[in-house]
N, C-alpha and C positions, 0 to 999 in steps of 0.2 A: 441439453448441448443446445445454451442458447445462442444464437448467431446476431453479430455486432453489425452493422455498418457502419464505416468509420468514413472520416474525410478522403478526398481526392477518391472517390470509389473505390478503395480499399474494403477490407472485412474481414471478420475474425471470428472461429467456433469457438467460444468457451469450454472448458469441462464444466458441468452442471455441478452444483454442488454437493448432489452425491457419488459424484465420482471423483470427486477430490480425495488422495491419498493420503492416509498419516504423516507419513513423511513433507506433503509438499505443502499441507496444513500448518506443521511444526516450522518447516523455512518462513512461511510467511507471517505466521504470529511471531517469529523469534525478530525477522525483521522489522515488523511492527513497535515491538518493545523497544527495540534498539532506537529507531525514532520516537518514538515516546519518550525514551530517557532522554535523547537530546533535546527535545522541547522542552523537558521539564525544568535541564538545565540551563536554557537559553532563558526561560521565566524566570529562574531564581535570581540570573545574571540584571534581570529588568529589561528584556527585548521585549519590545511589542510590534509586532510589524506593520502594526494602522501607526507608529510614531515613528519619523526617521529620522528624529533626533535618538534613536537607540537602536538602528541598524548596525553602528560601529561595533559594537557586541558581537554579533553575528562574525564578523572577522576574526576577532579574536579566541573562538572554538575550533579544537582541530580540527585536524584534516578528515581523520577518522570519524570525529560527530558529525560532519557536513556528509559524510558517505554514508553515515546512518539514516540519514535524514533524506538522501535519496533514494536510498535500496529498498525500502518498501514498495515501491510503487513499480519498481523493476521486479523484482520479485513476484509481485502480483502479476505481472505479466508472463514471467518466466512461468510461472505454477501453474495458470488458469489458461493459456490459450493452449486450444487444442489441433488447431491449424490455422493458415490464414493467407492472405493474398499475398503475403511478403516472400512467400518462397520458405526455406529452411524456419524451422522453429526458432524464438525467441529464445536468447543466453542474455543477463544481464548487459552487458559490453551491448548488443546488437537494440536492445528495446533502448538504450539510451541512442540510438543512431537517427530514430525514429523522428518526423517532423512534431513539432512541438502539440500541434492542437490534437494530431493523431495518438503521440502518445497520453496527453491529457484525455482526451475520450475513450481509450483502453483501457487505462488504470482506473478511472471510473466507473466501466461497465464491468472491469474484473473485480473491483473492490465490494461494488453493488452484490457479485454473483455468491461473492467468498462470505462476505460478513452476512450474509443472509444465512448464512451453513453454523458459522460460529458464533456466540454470545457471548465475547469478553467479561460482560457483568456479570455479579451473583443472581441467582435467581431466588430473591428473598419474598415471603406470603407474608405483608403487614400484618396479617391478622394472627400469625402461629403466634405462637406463646414464645418468651424469651428466656433461655435457660440462665438460672442464677451464677 
């Protein structure tokens, strides 16, 4: 049960990797896949966050796609926070009301803890024989 110090003297206790329920893991993974799909769509349209000339492409995507990008971090916070100094447990709406620095620090800590448990990449042994 990792304890996280947040900006402005706030804190949170996260569920450990071993405590995350399958239901929560699926919600977070689903939010991640939606965000990844939207990111791929933006890349295919030519969006490059380092090139301001492409930023207008972002305004052309749907509200649903924009929500997909935003939803992953909020879902991480909702699923991973066991308790915190803000009172009631977070919802996807209340997480978005956090100060930006707090939201980013908490989302990063939740991601680190969650992704330590779930590896989305295939586990392939490069020395294994390849089937024909």
